[in-house]
C-alpha positions in Angstrom: 0.0 0.0 0.0 1.3 3.4 -1.0 -0.4 6.6 0.0 0.4 10.0 -1.7 0.4 13.0 0.6 -2.0 15.9 -0.3 -0.5 18.5 -2.5 -0.1 22.0 -1.0 -0.6 25.1 -3.1 1.9 25.2 -6.0 3.9 22.5 -4.2 5.1 19.0 -4.9 3.3 15.7 -4.0 5.0 12.4 -3.5 4.3 8.7 -3.5 6.6 6.3 -1.5 7.2 2.6 -2.1 9.8 0.1 -0.9 10.9 -2.1 -3.8 13.4 -4.5 -2.1 15.5 -5.2 1.0 18.9 -6.7 1.8 21.7 -6.1 4.2 25.1 -4.4 4.2 27.7 -7.2 4.4 30.5 -4.8 5.2 28.8 -2.9 8.1 30.3 -3.1 11.5 26.9 -4.1 12.9 23.6 -5.4 11.5 22.5 -2.9 8.9 19.2 -3.5 7.0 18.9 -1.8 3.6 15.5 -0.8 2.3 15.4 0.5 -1.2 12.8 3.3 -1.3 11.4 4.9 -4.4 10.1 8.4 -4.1 7.9 9.6 -6.9 7.1 13.3 -7.3 3.7 13.3 -9.1 3.2 16.9 -10.2 6.2 17.6 -12.4 7.8 19.9 -9.8 11.5 19.8 -9.6 12.8 18.9 -6.2 16.1 20.6 -5.2 16.4 18.4 -2.0 14.2 16.3 0.2 15.2 16.0 3.9 13.3 12.9 4.8 12.7 11.4 8.3 11.4 7.8 8.2 9.9 6.0 11.2 9.8 2.3 10.7 7.4 0.2 12.7 6.6 -3.5 13.0 2.8 -4.2 12.8 2.5 -7.8 14.1 -1.3 -7.9 13.8 -1.0 -7.8 10.0 0.1 -11.4 9.6 -0.8 -14.9 10.8 1.3 -17.2 13.0 1.8 -20.9 13.0 1.4 -22.9 16.3 5.2 -23.1 16.7 5.5 -19.3 16.2 2.7 -18.7 18.7 4.6 -20.8 21.3 7.8 -18.9 20.7 6.1 -15.5 20.9 4.1 -16.1 24.1 6.8 -14.4 26.1 6.4 -11.3 24.0 2.6 -11.1 23.5 1.2 -13.4 26.1 -1.4 -16.1 25.6 -2.5 -16.3 21.9 -6.2 -16.0 23.0 -5.3 -12.4 24.1 -3.5 -11.5 20.9 -6.4 -9.4 19.6 -5.4 -6.9 22.3 -1.6 -7.5 22.6 -0.3 -7.5 19.0 0.5 -3.8 19.2 2.9 -2.0 16.8 6.6 -2.0 17.8 9.1 0.7 17.0 12.0 -0.7 14.9 14.0 2.4 13.9 14.0 6.0 12.8 16.4 7.0 10.0 17.1 10.3 8.3 18.2 10.8 4.7 18.7 13.7 2.2 18.3 13.4 -1.5 20.0 15.2 -4.4 18.0 17.2 -6.9 15.5 15.2 -8.9 12.2 15.3 -10.8 9.9 12.3 -11.3 11.3 9.2 -9.6 14.3 9.0 -7.2 15.7 6.0 -5.3 17.0 6.2 -1.8 18.7 3.4 0.2 17.5 3.6 3.8 20.3 2.2 6.1 18.5 0.8 9.2 20.9 -0.2 12.0 19.6 -3.1 14.1 20.7 -5.1 17.1 20.8 -8.8 18.0 20.2 -7.9 21.7 17.7 -10.5 22.8 16.2 -8.1 25.4 14.9 -5.9 22.6 11.3 -6.6 21.7 11.9 -6.4 17.9 14.8 -8.9 18.1 12.6 -11.3 20.1 9.9 -10.9 17.5 12.2 -11.6 14.5 13.6 -14.7 16.4 10.2 -16.0 16.9 9.3 -16.2 13.3 9.8 -19.4 11.3 9.1 -17.9 7.9 7.0 -15.5 5.9 7.3 -11.8 6.1 7.7 -9.1 8.8 4.9 -6.5 8.3 6.5 -3.1 8.3 4.9 0.3 8.1 7.1 3.3 7.1 5.9 6.7 8.3 7.4 9.8 6.6 7.9 13.4 7.6 10.5 16.1 6.6 11.2 19.1 4.6 11.2 19.6 0.8 13.0 22.3 -1.1 11.5 22.7 -4.6 11.5 24.9 -7.7 8.7 27.4 -7.8 6.6 27.8 -11.0 7.4 31.5 -10.7 11.1 31.7 -11.4 11.3 35.1 -9.6 10.1 33.4 -6.4 13.2 31.3 -6.1 13.4 28.1 -4.1 10.3 27.3 -2.0 10.1 25.2 1.1 7.4 22.8 2.1 6.7 20.0 4.6 6.1 16.3 4.1 2.7 15.7 5.9 2.7 13.2 8.8 0.0 11.2 6.9 2.6 10.0 4.3 3.3 6.3 4.7 3.8 3.0 2.9 3.7 -0.7 3.9 6.3 -3.3 3.1 6.6 -7.1 3.9 10.2 -7.8 4.9 11.1 -11.4 4.2 12.3 -12.9 7.4 15.1 -14.6 5.5 16.7 -11.2 4.9 17.0 -10.7 8.7 18.2 -14.3 9.3 20.9 -14.0 6.6 22.0 -10.7 8.0 22.4 -12.0 11.6 24.1 -15.1 10.4 26.6 -13.0 8.5 27.3 -10.8 11.5 27.2 -13.3 14.3 27.7 -16.8 12.7 24.8 -18.5 14.4 25.4 -17.1 17.9 23.3 -14.7 20.0 23.9 -12.0 22.6 22.6 -12.0 26.2 22.7 -8.9 28.3 23.2 -9.6 32.0 23.6 -7.4 35.2 27.2 -7.1 36.4 26.5 -9.1 39.6 24.9 -11.9 37.7 27.9 -12.1 35.3 30.3 -12.1 38.3 28.5 -15.1 39.9 28.5 -16.9 36.6 32.2 -16.2 36.1 32.9 -17.6 39.6 30.8 -20.7 38.9 32.6 -21.3 35.6 36.1 -20.7 37.1 35.4 -23.1 40.0 34.6 -25.9 37.5 37.4 -24.9 35.1 35.0 -24.7 32.1 36.8 -23.4 29.1 33.9 -21.6 27.3 30.6 -19.9 28.1 28.9 -22.4 25.8 30.0 -25.2 28.1 29.2 -23.2 31.1 25.5 -22.8 30.1 25.3 -26.4 28.9 26.5 -27.5 32.4 24.0 -25.2 34.1 21.1 -26.6 31.9 22.2 -30.2 32.6 22.3 -29.5 36.3 18.8 -27.8 36.2 17.4 -30.8 34.2 19.0 -33.3 36.5 21.1 -34.9 33.7 24.6 -34.0 35.0 26.8 -37.0 35.9 
């Protein structure tokens, strides 16, 4: 779905649409790339568009398998209550500035993400087995454009808050991005005192890695340790 914003007097009007998504393999951290096409529909020449894009996850706009429902209980509660708990989640807000253009112009939105498992968006991505992540992009900003009256010079207008477009992000894009960044591992954020206790427990048993430490803790909790 793509919604044009209303045209102001003698000003430009735009449509927004995301055509594709991938990730930046050379980024220091997870960086999602959304290719956004901005279309000016009135024939007005745009000198520059300073765009602010708020990106939200809208979990109510897709269906979930039984396995996905089980994994997402910690985030949304019992599935019987999902009619009230599947609320939008903020993913990121990014800013970009275009060069001069008329007609269509493509922008690559660089969206920095995290693999922190305490972040709701990360837990949501991890809970999906397939399909798409329903995103909603909300636009605002300032446009500098060429007036029909040459003597008036450059004009300035605003991008209305009603400007938006939806996009279904394939979950495989996120999965490949995280695999490229972290190689099948995940990050846990712990308080300092908890980490100190875990470190002491690991040292007392001469465990060489954190993976073996958590495996030993799970075995002890499940009563399977020798």
